[in-house]
Backbone as JSON, one array per atom type, in Angstrom:
{
  "sequence": "MYMLTGEAEYWWKGTSQMLIDCGVVVDWVCFKRAFLEKYFPESVKHAREAEFMRL",
  "N": [[-8.42, 23.92, 147.79], [-6.34, 21.58, 148.86], [-6.4, 18.05, 149.62], [-5.27, 15.21, 151.57], [-4.75, 11.94, 150.46], [-5.12, 8.52, 150.69], [-2.13, 6.72, 151.38], [-0.69, 9.01, 152.3], [-2.66, 10.43, 153.81], [-3.24, 8.57, 155.78], [-0.6, 8.53, 156.95], [-0.47, 11.26, 157.81], [-2.34, 11.53, 159.84], [-1.72, 9.63, 161.87], [0.97, 10.93, 162.48], [0.13, 13.51, 163.19], [-1.23, 13.19, 165.49], [0.78, 11.93, 167.02], [2.33, 14.2, 167.37], [0.63, 16.2, 168.64], [0.25, 14.57, 171.05], [2.73, 14.96, 172.1], [2.62, 17.56, 172.79], [3.09, 19.5, 170.63], [2.3, 22.35, 168.86], [0.26, 22.14, 166.29], [0.46, 23.48, 163.19], [0.35, 25.16, 160.03], [3.02, 25.43, 159.43], [4.37, 23.39, 160.89], [2.93, 21.08, 159.59], [3.96, 21.35, 157.1], [6.66, 21.14, 157.44], [7.05, 18.59, 158.59], [5.69, 17.08, 156.25], [7.48, 17.47, 154.15], [9.77, 16.57, 155.16], [9.16, 13.94, 155.21], [8.32, 13.14, 152.64], [10.1, 14.38, 150.84], [13.02, 14.13, 151.34], [16.19, 15.29, 152.68], [18.16, 14.03, 151.25], [17.07, 13.54, 148.68], [16.69, 16.19, 147.89], [19.35, 17.01, 147.63], [20.38, 15.29, 145.59], [18.72, 16.19, 143.42], [19.69, 18.79, 143.29], [22.43, 18.19, 142.62], [21.93, 16.97, 140.18], [20.82, 18.86, 138.73], [22.94, 20.82, 138.57], [24.74, 19.44, 136.79], [23.51, 19.88, 134.29]],
  "CA": [[-7.96, 23.38, 148.89], [-5.84, 20.19, 148.82], [-6.66, 16.92, 150.86], [-4.36, 14.11, 151.52], [-5.47, 10.79, 150.31], [-4.24, 7.11, 150.64], [-1.02, 6.48, 152.56], [-0.42, 10.27, 152.92], [-3.8, 10.62, 154.69], [-2.99, 7.59, 156.96], [0.58, 8.96, 157.63], [-0.61, 12.64, 158.59], [-3.4, 11.17, 161.06], [-0.82, 9.02, 162.91], [1.94, 11.91, 162.82], [-0.32, 14.68, 163.74], [-1.6, 12.66, 166.8], [1.97, 11.92, 167.8], [2.9, 15.59, 167.51], [-0.21, 16.58, 169.76], [0.48, 14.05, 172.25], [3.94, 15.67, 172.6], [2.63, 19.1, 173.09], [3.52, 20.37, 169.74], [1.23, 23.16, 168.26], [0.29, 21.64, 164.82], [-0.09, 24.47, 162.33], [0.78, 24.96, 158.55], [4.51, 25.28, 159.41], [4.52, 22.26, 161.44], [2.7, 20.3, 158.9], [4.87, 21.5, 155.87], [8.14, 20.72, 157.81], [6.8, 17.07, 158.71], [5.49, 16.5, 155.01], [8.6, 17.61, 153.48], [10.86, 15.63, 155.63], [8.63, 12.59, 154.93], [8.19, 12.79, 151.21], [11.05, 15.08, 150.12], [13.98, 14.18, 152.27], [17.39, 16.02, 152.19], [18.94, 13.18, 150.23], [16.64, 13.61, 147.34], [17.06, 17.52, 147.64], [20.82, 17.12, 147.06], [20.45, 14.54, 144.39], [18.3, 17.01, 142.49], [20.71, 19.85, 143.13], [23.53, 17.76, 141.82], [21.46, 16.68, 138.75], [20.63, 20.17, 138.14], [24.16, 21.42, 138.22], [25.21, 18.81, 135.56], [22.78, 20.13, 133.09]],
  "C": [[-7.56, 21.86, 148.59], [-6.2, 19.15, 149.98], [-5.69, 15.9, 150.45], [-5.2, 12.89, 151.29], [-4.49, 9.45, 150.55], [-3.27, 7.15, 151.79], [-0.72, 7.83, 153.08], [-1.39, 10.6, 154.03], [-3.47, 9.79, 155.85], [-1.81, 8.18, 157.76], [0.1, 10.36, 158.37], [-1.48, 12.28, 159.78], [-2.46, 10.69, 162.06], [0.23, 10.2, 163.41], [1.4, 13.17, 163.52], [-0.84, 14.4, 165.21], [-0.49, 12.46, 167.74], [2.48, 13.22, 168.28], [1.91, 16.33, 168.62], [0.05, 16.03, 170.9], [1.92, 14.56, 172.96], [3.85, 17.01, 172.91], [2.88, 20.05, 172.04], [2.26, 21.11, 169.05], [1.25, 22.71, 166.76], [-0.43, 22.6, 164.05], [0.57, 24.2, 160.87], [2.34, 24.8, 158.61], [4.92, 24.05, 159.78], [4.27, 21.04, 160.34], [3.67, 20.14, 157.54], [6.21, 20.78, 156.22], [7.92, 19.14, 157.95], [6.64, 16.41, 157.27], [6.8, 16.55, 154.22], [9.7, 16.58, 153.9], [10.32, 14.13, 155.32], [8.69, 12.21, 153.36], [9.17, 13.53, 150.26], [12.36, 15.29, 150.95], [15.11, 14.98, 151.77], [18.14, 15.21, 151.06], [18.42, 13.39, 148.75], [16.94, 15.15, 147.08], [18.53, 17.62, 146.94], [21.01, 16.38, 145.93], [20.1, 15.41, 143.25], [19.1, 18.22, 142.29], [21.81, 19.35, 142.26], [23.06, 17.39, 140.37], [21.28, 18.11, 138.1], [21.89, 20.98, 137.66], [24.95, 20.59, 137.11], [24.62, 19.02, 134.35], [23.6, 21.16, 132.27]]
}
């Protein structure tokens, strides 16, 4: 089992509370979406794809 630590743990506590306050069901899918948006945004995905295509 993995556990968030440091800044990621602090971020998730705030984010999950905000989602709960908005009536969102916080499950694995919700966590995964929020985590990837925060720590692996679309701009990074596109940059990595472009880098891979240049190999």
